[in-house]
N, C-alpha and C positions, 0 to 999 in steps of 0.2 A: 760633773758628776760623770759621766761616761768616763773621762780619760781618766779616771781614779779606777775605776770598773776595769778600764783596757788593763792598766798598768798591772791589778792586781791578780789578773788572767795568766800575763805574761808572767808575772813570778813564778804563781803556783804551777806553772807549763815546766818552766825552766827547772825548779825544784824539784820535779818532778821526774825530768830526764838527770838531772844530777845524780836523786837517788838511785834510779834502774842502773846507771853509768855505775856508783859504787858496787849495786848490787850485782851487775855485768863482771866486775874486777872480782869481786870475791869469788862467782863461779868459775873464772878464769882460773884462779890461782885454786881453788878447791880442786878441778881438771888436770891440772899442772902435778898440785901434791898424790893423787891417783898413777899417774903416769910415772911417777916418783918411784912409787910404791911396787908396779908394775918392774920399776927397772929392778930395783932391790929384789926380787922375788928372783929376777931370772928370765922375764920373758923380755922380747926384744919390744923394744917401745914403735920401732917405726914399722915393725909387719901390724901393730896393735892399730896402729894410725890408719895403716892399710885398709885392714877387715873393717873398723867401723867408716869409712866412706866407702865401703861396698856393702855395707848394711843399711846406706841411707839409700842407696838403688833400689829399683823394682829388679825383677828377675831378669826379665827382655836386657835391661840398661846395662846389669853386670853381663848377663850371656855376651852384649855388644862390646861393651868395654874386654871383655876377655879373650874374645875374638883378634880385636882389632891387637892390644898388645901383642899376641903370638903371631899376628902375619907381619907386624912392623919389626918383632925379631927375628924372624925368618929372613926378613927382606934385606935385615943388616946382618946377617949372619950371627945374629946372637942366640942360636936355640942350644948351642953348647951340647948337641948328641940327642937332644930331647925331640921327637917328634912333633907337628902342629897338633893342638887341643882338639877337641870333639867340636868343639864350636866356631872354631877358625875352619875346620874342615867343612861344616856344615855350611857357615857362611860362603864358603870359595867357591861353592860347588853350584851353589845357586846361578841358574842361567835363565836366558830369554826362551820362551816359548819357541822362536822361529830355531832357534839354534839345536835345543831338544830333539826337534823333527829331524833336521837333517843328521843328526845321531841315529836315531832311529834308523832310516834310511842306509845309511854306511854300516849299521850292526847288519840289515838284512844282506849287503854285499859280503860282508866278513862271513857267512854260513859256510863257503865252501873251503874257506882255508881255515876253519876251526875244524872241520871234518877231516883236511890232511892233516893236522896238529895230534887231533886224538889218536888217529892211524899213528903217525910217527910213535907217540910217546906210547902208547898200549904195546906196539911192536916192538922197540927197543927198549922198552921198562926204563926208561929215563925221562927225567921231568924237568931238567934244568933248565931255566928261561935262556941263558946266554947260548946252549945245546940247539933248542929248538929255533933261536934265532938263525943261526947260521944255518939249518936244515932250509928253513922257510922262507929266507933272505929277505927279513922283515926286521922291522926295530924292533931296540929292546922290549922299549913299554907296550908297543903292540903282543911280543910275545907273551911276555908278564900277563895281558889282560887272560890271553887263552888259557895260561895255566893257573891263574884265581878262578876262571869259569868252569876250568878243570877238576879244582877243588871244590867248588859249589857244588856240582853236579856228581861228587863222590868218586870221581877217577882217578884223582891225587890225592895224596895226604896235604896237611899242612903243612910249613916249611917248618924246620926245627930249631935250635938255638945258632944252626951256623947256616940255615937257608935252606938245608936240603929237604928236599920231598922223597915221597915215596909213592911208586904206581901200585895203587890197590887194586883196580880191576882190572879182568883178566885180557891177554892177547888176544884178538880177533881169532873166531875161529878158523882153522885151514892155516896158518902161520905154521912154521917150521922153523927147526933150530938153527939151517945156516940160514934163513931170511933174517933172523935176528943175528945173527953174529956178523952179517955184512953191515947191519945199520949200525952195530955199536961200533963206537972211536970212544977213546980219551975223553974223560971231559975238561972241557976249560976251564981256568981259572973261575970263581965269581967276581964280579965284579968290586973293584975296590972303595974307599970313598970315595978319592977324586973322579972315580966313573962315575958314582951314581951323580954327582953335583954336576958331570956332563950332561946325562941322562934326563935327570930334573931339568935341567934349562933346555934341551934339543924338545921335552914333551911340553914345556910351555910355548915355545915359539910354534908348535905343530897343533898348539890347542888342545892340549889332553888336559881332563879335569884335575886337581889335584889329587884327587880320589884316585888317580893312576898309579900312584906312587906303589911302583911293584915290592919292595921289601916289606920284610914281616917287622909287626911291631916290637921294640928296645933293640933293633938295630941301628945303628948309628948311622947306618947309610941309608935308611929311611930318612933321619933327620937331617943327612944333606943333599939329598933331593928334595925335600920340604924347601929347604934355604935356594936351592940354587933356581927351583920354581916359583919362589914368589920375588927373589931376585929381579930374575927375567920382566916381570910387572912392570909397567912404564918405560922401560928401557930404552923402545925407541924413539924418546921424546919427545912426545906428545902429551896429552894433560894428562894429570893425575890418573890411574885407573880406581874405576870405582870399588876395588876390593879394597884401595887402600883407604877410601874415604869413610866416617861413621854414615849410620844410615841416618834417612831423613828422619827428623822426629814430627811424628802428628800433629794436627793443629787442634787446638783444642775447640770446645764445643762454639765458642764466639768467633771463631777465625783468628784469634790471636798465637802466637809462636809460643812454646810451651819455655818456662824456664828452664835453665841450664841446670844440671846434677849439682846438688850443694856438695862442697868441698870439705875437707876434712880439717880437723883442728891444725892448725900451725900450717896451713898450707897456703 
Protein backbone atom coordinates (compact mmCIF):
# COMPACT_ATOMS: atom_id res chain seq x y z
CA UNK A 1 0.00 0.00 0.00
CA UNK A 2 2.83 2.40 0.87
CA UNK A 3 4.44 1.78 -2.54
CA UNK A 4 1.22 2.84 -4.27
CA UNK A 5 0.97 6.01 -2.18
CA UNK A 6 4.62 6.86 -2.91
CA UNK A 7 4.06 6.34 -6.64
CA UNK A 8 0.98 8.57 -6.61
CA UNK A 9 2.81 11.25 -4.67
CA UNK A 10 5.72 11.15 -7.12
CA UNK A 11 3.35 11.39 -10.09
CA UNK A 12 1.54 14.39 -8.55
CA UNK A 13 4.85 16.17 -7.92
CA UNK A 14 6.01 15.58 -11.49
CA UNK A 15 2.70 16.80 -12.90
CA UNK A 16 2.92 19.97 -10.80
CA UNK A 17 6.41 20.62 -12.10
CA UNK A 18 5.24 20.05 -15.67
CA UNK A 19 2.38 22.53 -15.22
CA UNK A 20 4.76 25.09 -13.74
CA UNK A 21 7.15 24.56 -16.65
CA UNK A 22 4.27 25.23 -19.04
CA UNK A 23 3.35 28.36 -17.11
CA UNK A 24 6.98 29.47 -17.12
CA UNK A 25 7.15 29.01 -20.87
CA UNK A 26 3.95 31.00 -21.24
CA UNK A 27 5.35 33.83 -19.08
CA UNK A 28 8.62 33.78 -21.07
CA UNK A 29 6.62 34.06 -24.29
CA UNK A 30 4.64 36.98 -22.82
CA UNK A 31 7.86 38.74 -21.84
CA UNK A 32 9.22 38.17 -25.34
CA UNK A 33 6.06 39.69 -26.79
CA UNK A 34 6.43 42.78 -24.57
CA UNK A 35 10.04 43.23 -25.71
CA UNK A 36 8.84 42.90 -29.29
CA UNK A 37 6.20 45.55 -28.67
CA UNK A 38 8.82 47.85 -27.15
CA UNK A 39 11.09 47.37 -30.17
CA UNK A 40 8.29 48.04 -32.65
CA UNK A 41 7.43 51.22 -30.74
CA UNK A 42 11.01 52.45 -31.19
CA UNK A 43 12.62 51.65 -27.82
CA UNK A 44 16.01 49.95 -27.58
CA UNK A 45 15.54 46.45 -26.16
CA UNK A 46 19.14 46.07 -24.93
CA UNK A 47 18.82 49.28 -22.93
CA UNK A 48 15.51 48.14 -21.45
CA UNK A 49 17.11 44.86 -20.36
CA UNK A 50 19.96 46.80 -18.75
CA UNK A 51 17.48 49.06 -16.90
CA UNK A 52 15.55 46.05 -15.63
CA UNK A 53 18.80 44.57 -14.34
CA UNK A 54 19.59 47.82 -12.52
CA UNK A 55 16.09 47.97 -10.99
CA UNK A 56 16.68 44.56 -9.43
CA UNK A 57 19.62 45.97 -7.45
CA UNK A 58 19.48 48.01 -4.29
CA UNK A 59 20.88 51.56 -4.37
CA UNK A 60 24.32 50.68 -3.01
CA UNK A 61 24.78 47.77 -5.40
CA UNK A 62 23.72 49.95 -8.31
CA UNK A 63 26.21 52.67 -7.36
CA UNK A 64 28.97 50.08 -6.93
CA UNK A 65 28.26 48.62 -10.38
CA UNK A 66 28.27 52.07 -11.97
CA UNK A 67 31.53 53.00 -10.25
CA UNK A 68 33.26 49.78 -11.33
CA UNK A 69 32.03 50.13 -14.91
CA UNK A 70 33.40 53.68 -15.12
CA UNK A 71 36.70 52.64 -13.56
CA UNK A 72 37.15 49.69 -15.92
CA UNK A 73 36.28 51.86 -18.93
CA UNK A 74 38.83 54.43 -17.83
CA UNK A 75 41.51 51.78 -17.32
CA UNK A 76 40.89 50.57 -20.89
CA UNK A 77 40.78 54.07 -22.40
CA UNK A 78 37.05 53.81 -23.19
CA UNK A 79 35.70 56.98 -21.53
CA UNK A 80 35.41 58.58 -24.99
CA UNK A 81 35.95 62.09 -23.69
CA UNK A 82 33.58 61.76 -20.72
CA UNK A 83 35.23 62.12 -17.26
CA UNK A 84 34.67 59.63 -14.46
CA UNK A 85 31.21 59.74 -12.90
CA UNK A 86 30.38 60.83 -9.36
CA UNK A 87 30.24 57.34 -7.81
CA UNK A 88 33.53 56.28 -9.43
CA UNK A 89 35.24 59.39 -8.07
CA UNK A 90 33.80 58.80 -4.61
CA UNK A 91 34.89 55.15 -4.63
CA UNK A 92 38.40 55.92 -5.87
CA UNK A 93 38.80 58.75 -3.36
CA UNK A 94 38.46 56.55 -0.27
CA UNK A 95 41.76 56.19 1.56
CA UNK A 96 43.10 54.47 4.69
CA UNK A 97 43.22 56.58 7.82
CA UNK A 98 47.04 56.53 7.93
CA UNK A 99 47.25 57.95 4.42
CA UNK A 100 44.79 60.71 5.32
CA UNK A 101 46.97 61.67 8.28
CA UNK A 102 50.06 61.82 6.09
CA UNK A 103 48.29 64.09 3.61
CA UNK A 104 47.23 66.43 6.40
CA UNK A 105 50.88 66.75 7.46
CA UNK A 106 51.88 67.45 3.85
CA UNK A 107 49.19 70.13 3.47
CA UNK A 108 50.60 71.94 6.50
CA UNK A 109 54.06 71.92 4.94
CA UNK A 110 52.63 73.37 1.70
CA UNK A 111 51.35 76.51 3.44
CA UNK A 112 54.40 78.57 2.50
CA UNK A 113 54.14 77.45 -1.12
CA UNK A 114 50.50 78.51 -1.23
CA UNK A 115 51.30 81.93 0.22
CA UNK A 116 53.98 82.41 -2.43
CA UNK A 117 51.57 81.30 -5.15
CA UNK A 118 48.89 83.73 -3.99
CA UNK A 119 51.36 86.61 -4.05
CA UNK A 120 52.45 85.72 -7.59
CA UNK A 121 48.90 85.42 -8.90
CA UNK A 122 47.61 88.61 -7.30
CA UNK A 123 50.65 90.59 -8.39
CA UNK A 124 50.81 89.30 -11.97
CA UNK A 125 47.00 89.09 -12.40
CA UNK A 126 47.47 85.64 -13.93
CA UNK A 127 46.01 82.35 -12.79
CA UNK A 128 47.22 79.97 -15.49
CA UNK A 129 48.29 76.67 -13.95
CA UNK A 130 51.17 76.14 -16.38
CA UNK A 131 52.51 79.65 -15.68
CA UNK A 132 52.34 79.14 -11.91
CA UNK A 133 54.04 75.76 -12.31
CA UNK A 134 57.04 77.37 -14.00
CA UNK A 135 57.24 80.24 -11.55
CA UNK A 136 57.28 77.97 -8.49
CA UNK A 137 59.15 75.08 -10.18
CA UNK A 138 56.61 72.52 -9.01
CA UNK A 139 54.59 69.80 -10.71
CA UNK A 140 51.53 70.60 -12.80
CA UNK A 141 49.17 68.78 -10.43
CA UNK A 142 50.57 70.66 -7.43
CA UNK A 143 50.11 73.97 -9.21
CA UNK A 144 46.57 73.01 -10.18
CA UNK A 145 45.68 72.24 -6.56
CA UNK A 146 46.99 75.66 -5.51
CA UNK A 147 44.84 77.39 -8.13
CA UNK A 148 41.78 75.35 -7.13
CA UNK A 149 42.32 76.41 -3.52
CA UNK A 150 42.46 80.04 -4.65
CA UNK A 151 39.16 79.52 -6.44
CA UNK A 152 37.62 78.06 -3.27
CA UNK A 153 38.81 81.09 -1.30
CA UNK A 154 37.41 83.52 -3.87
CA UNK A 155 40.74 84.81 -5.16
CA UNK A 156 40.29 83.61 -8.74
CA UNK A 157 37.29 82.69 -10.86
CA UNK A 158 36.23 79.27 -12.05
CA UNK A 159 37.71 78.29 -15.45
CA UNK A 160 35.75 79.34 -18.52
CA UNK A 161 34.98 77.10 -21.51
CA UNK A 162 38.65 77.12 -22.57
CA UNK A 163 40.06 76.71 -19.07
CA UNK A 164 41.10 80.33 -18.41
CA UNK A 165 40.58 81.98 -15.02
CA UNK A 166 40.24 85.61 -13.98
CA UNK A 167 41.98 87.02 -10.91
CA UNK A 168 39.22 88.49 -8.73
CA UNK A 169 41.06 89.64 -5.62
CA UNK A 170 42.94 92.97 -5.78
CA UNK A 171 46.72 93.19 -5.98
CA UNK A 172 48.56 93.35 -2.65
CA UNK A 173 48.97 96.82 -1.16
CA UNK A 174 52.21 98.51 -2.14
CA UNK A 175 52.41 96.71 -5.50
CA UNK A 176 53.26 99.24 -8.22
CA UNK A 177 52.81 98.98 -11.96
CA UNK A 178 56.53 98.37 -12.56
CA UNK A 179 56.52 95.34 -10.27
CA UNK A 180 53.52 93.91 -12.08
CA UNK A 181 55.15 94.53 -15.44
CA UNK A 182 58.31 92.71 -14.35
CA UNK A 183 56.34 89.60 -13.47
CA UNK A 184 54.22 89.63 -16.61
CA UNK A 185 55.30 87.34 -19.45
CA UNK A 186 53.58 85.61 -22.35
CA UNK A 187 51.24 82.88 -21.15
CA UNK A 188 52.40 79.42 -22.22
CA UNK A 189 50.01 77.23 -24.18
CA UNK A 190 47.64 75.19 -22.05
CA UNK A 191 48.29 71.42 -21.93
CA UNK A 192 46.99 69.32 -24.82
CA UNK A 193 45.02 66.09 -24.45
CA UNK A 194 48.28 64.16 -24.75
CA UNK A 195 49.82 66.35 -22.06
CA UNK A 196 46.81 65.68 -19.82
CA UNK A 197 47.40 61.92 -20.15
CA UNK A 198 51.04 62.29 -19.09
CA UNK A 199 50.05 64.53 -16.19
CA UNK A 200 47.43 62.03 -15.02
CA UNK A 201 49.92 59.17 -15.19
CA UNK A 202 52.48 61.13 -13.19
CA UNK A 203 49.83 62.05 -10.63
CA UNK A 204 48.91 58.39 -10.10
CA UNK A 205 52.57 57.44 -9.71
CA UNK A 206 53.01 60.24 -7.18
CA UNK A 207 50.06 58.94 -5.16
CA UNK A 208 47.79 61.90 -5.94
CA UNK A 209 44.04 61.17 -5.49
CA UNK A 210 41.74 60.92 -8.49
CA UNK A 211 40.05 64.12 -7.33
CA UNK A 212 43.30 66.00 -8.06
CA UNK A 213 42.32 66.21 -11.73
CA UNK A 214 43.13 69.85 -12.56
CA UNK A 215 41.01 70.18 -15.70
CA UNK A 216 37.48 71.66 -15.68
CA UNK A 217 34.27 69.70 -16.22
CA UNK A 218 33.20 69.01 -19.82
CA UNK A 219 36.85 69.28 -20.89
CA UNK A 220 38.14 66.30 -22.90
CA UNK A 221 41.47 66.71 -21.12
CA UNK A 222 39.72 65.85 -17.85
CA UNK A 223 38.69 62.49 -19.31
CA UNK A 224 42.21 61.92 -20.65
CA UNK A 225 43.64 62.62 -17.18
CA UNK A 226 41.12 60.21 -15.59
CA UNK A 227 41.95 57.46 -18.09
CA UNK A 228 45.69 57.81 -17.56
CA UNK A 229 45.26 57.83 -13.77
CA UNK A 230 43.18 54.63 -13.85
CA UNK A 231 45.46 52.90 -16.36
CA UNK A 232 48.34 53.43 -13.97
CA UNK A 233 46.53 51.37 -11.31
CA UNK A 234 48.17 47.98 -11.01
CA UNK A 235 50.73 48.72 -13.75
CA UNK A 236 53.52 47.63 -11.43
CA UNK A 237 52.65 43.99 -12.10
CA UNK A 238 51.53 43.31 -8.53
CA UNK A 239 48.10 42.05 -7.44
CA UNK A 240 44.93 43.65 -8.77
CA UNK A 241 44.47 46.97 -6.93
CA UNK A 242 41.48 47.38 -4.65
CA UNK A 243 40.05 50.06 -6.97
CA UNK A 244 39.46 47.39 -9.62
CA UNK A 245 37.92 44.86 -7.24
CA UNK A 246 34.23 44.76 -6.30
CA UNK A 247 33.43 45.77 -2.75
CA UNK A 248 33.12 42.90 -0.30
CA UNK A 249 29.48 42.06 0.29
CA UNK A 250 28.36 42.05 3.92
CA UNK A 251 27.50 38.66 5.40
CA UNK A 252 23.99 37.81 6.41
CA UNK A 253 23.03 37.63 10.06
CA UNK A 254 23.40 33.85 9.99
CA UNK A 255 26.99 34.24 8.78
CA UNK A 256 26.36 32.96 5.25
CA UNK A 257 27.52 34.83 2.15
CA UNK A 258 24.85 36.84 0.32
CA UNK A 259 23.50 35.59 -2.99
CA UNK A 260 24.76 37.21 -6.20
CA UNK A 261 22.68 39.93 -7.80
CA UNK A 262 19.95 38.55 -10.10
CA UNK A 263 20.68 38.62 -13.79
CA UNK A 264 18.43 40.26 -16.32
CA UNK A 265 16.34 38.17 -18.67
CA UNK A 266 18.30 36.91 -21.63
CA UNK A 267 21.68 37.02 -19.88
